[in-house]
C-alpha positions as CSV (number, residue, x, y, z in Angstrom):
1,M,90.8,1.5,-300.0
2,A,89.4,3.4,-296.8
3,R,88.5,1.7,-294.0
4,V,85.9,2.2,-290.9
5,K,85.7,1.4,-287.2
6,V,82.2,-0.3,-286.6
7,K,81.2,-0.5,-282.5
8,Q,77.5,-2.3,-281.8
9,V,75.8,0.0,-279.7
10,K,73.1,-2.1,-279.3
11,S,72.2,-5.5,-278.4
12,G,71.3,-8.5,-280.9
13,I,68.9,-9.9,-278.5
14,D,65.1,-10.0,-280.3
15,R,66.1,-9.0,-284.3
16,P,66.1,-11.7,-286.9
17,L,68.8,-14.2,-287.3
18,D,69.9,-12.4,-290.5
19,Q,70.5,-9.4,-288.8
20,K,72.6,-11.8,-285.9
21,R,74.2,-13.9,-287.9
22,T,75.7,-9.6,-289.3
23,L,76.6,-9.2,-286.3
24,V,78.7,-11.9,-286.3
25,A,79.6,-12.0,-289.7
26,L,81.1,-8.3,-288.5
27,G,83.2,-9.9,-286.0
28,L,81.0,-8.2,-282.9
29,R,80.7,-10.0,-280.3
30,K,78.7,-7.9,-277.5
31,M,77.6,-4.3,-276.8
32,N,80.5,-1.7,-277.2
33,H,82.8,-3.9,-278.9
34,T,84.8,-1.9,-281.9
35,V,86.3,-4.1,-285.1
36,E,88.0,-2.5,-288.2
37,H,87.4,-3.2,-291.6
38,E,88.3,-2.3,-295.1
39,A,85.4,-0.3,-296.5
40,T,84.2,-2.7,-299.0
41,P,80.7,-2.8,-300.7
42,Q,80.5,-5.7,-299.3
43,I,81.0,-4.8,-295.8
44,L,79.4,-1.4,-296.8
45,G,75.9,-3.5,-297.4
46,M,76.2,-5.6,-294.3
47,I,77.0,-2.1,-292.3
48,R,74.0,-0.1,-294.4
49,K,71.7,-3.7,-292.8
50,I,72.4,-3.5,-289.4
51,S,72.7,0.5,-289.1
52,H,69.8,0.8,-286.2
53,L,72.7,-1.8,-283.9
54,V,75.6,0.1,-284.4
55,T,77.7,3.2,-285.3
56,V,80.5,4.0,-288.2
57,E,83.7,6.3,-288.1
58,N,86.0,7.0,-291.1
59,I,89.4,6.0,-291.0
């Protein structure tokens, strides 16, 4: 399965609680933090939910 690299580029401060929890669930802790995940439908849905806070790169 393909992998994606997710980087947080905007802060989670002053965002709804579900978006904050999605950041934490993806493993993003602070600005400019990058994590890699398998491109499963669940992960892609989480990324879509917070797409305005992150950048995504296919590996």
